[in-house]
C-alpha atoms as one frame of an Amber mdcrd trajectory, in Angstrom:
protein
  15.233  41.897  23.346  16.030  38.458  21.294  19.855  38.070  20.459  20.606
  37.713  16.623  21.522  34.187  16.999  17.886  33.489  18.633  16.409  35.607
  15.754  19.002  33.547  13.254  17.679  30.184  14.754  13.930  31.267  14.763
  14.218  32.086  10.998  15.631  28.725  10.077  13.485  26.546  12.076  10.641
  28.767  10.260  11.937  28.238   6.646  12.481  23.999   7.678   9.099  24.237
   8.768   7.438  26.002   5.910   9.415  23.786   3.581   8.104  20.687   5.277
   4.512  21.889   5.170   4.947  22.677   1.720   6.530  19.361   0.398   4.918
  16.092  -0.405   5.484  13.241   1.186   7.597  10.498  -0.587   5.342   7.590
   0.136   5.758   4.277  -1.207   3.154   3.416  -4.177  -0.130   2.153  -2.803
  -0.553  -1.584  -3.253  -3.015  -2.474  -5.876  -5.410  -5.567  -6.144  -4.057
  -6.569  -9.165  -0.706  -6.864  -7.191  -2.238  -9.149  -4.727  -3.654 -11.214
  -7.495  -0.261 -11.834  -9.171   0.779 -13.002  -5.786  -2.177 -15.098  -5.363
  -1.366 -16.670  -8.618   2.194 -17.422  -8.006   1.274 -18.976  -4.680  -0.804
 -21.323  -6.853   1.918 -22.298  -9.093   4.467 -22.858  -6.120   2.242 -24.610
  -3.888   1.628 -28.496  -4.906  -1.909 -29.496  -4.092  -4.152 -32.282  -4.638
  -6.834 -30.020  -5.947  -6.270 -28.813  -9.517  -4.625 -25.649 -10.393  -7.518
 -24.140 -12.023  -9.612 -24.249  -8.527  -6.796 -22.193  -6.920  -7.083 -19.791
  -9.958 -10.823 -19.573  -9.614 -10.350 -18.439  -5.959  -7.808 -15.820  -6.989
  -9.992 -14.418  -9.469 -12.697 -14.033  -6.896 -10.883 -12.348  -4.333  -9.561
 -10.228  -7.203 -13.314  -9.067  -7.997 -14.027  -8.820  -4.164 -11.108  -6.476
  -3.883 -11.786  -4.513  -7.083 -15.596  -3.807  -5.512 -14.336  -3.119  -1.488
 -10.642  -2.338  -1.960  -9.787  -4.882   0.924  -8.378  -8.207   0.245  -8.650
 -11.352   1.879  -6.292 -14.076   1.584  -8.535 -16.757   3.670  -6.139 -16.050
   6.839  -5.957 -12.003   6.943  -8.138  -9.225   5.387  -6.841  -5.980   4.968
  -7.836  -2.973   3.249  -6.956   0.385   1.824  -5.749  -1.129  -1.609  -6.121
   0.633  -4.901  -8.650  -0.796  -6.616  -7.224  -0.630 -10.064
């Protein structure tokens, strides 16, 4: 026959488990394609290049359009997916 202490601990574990099961996770807000475009445009302004700045902005806009279609951002060196398309 289980002791009172064992029953008490079992009840606490069950309540905590139920609470964790029913609770929503506190996740960071998913990254958005528009946030990546802002980062891209900021890098266009910060890097002096011989090419006109409009070329860099055009590339950022093309990457933004691709991201909205697919949910993936491709910065030329790295491609990552799972972005919110809004």
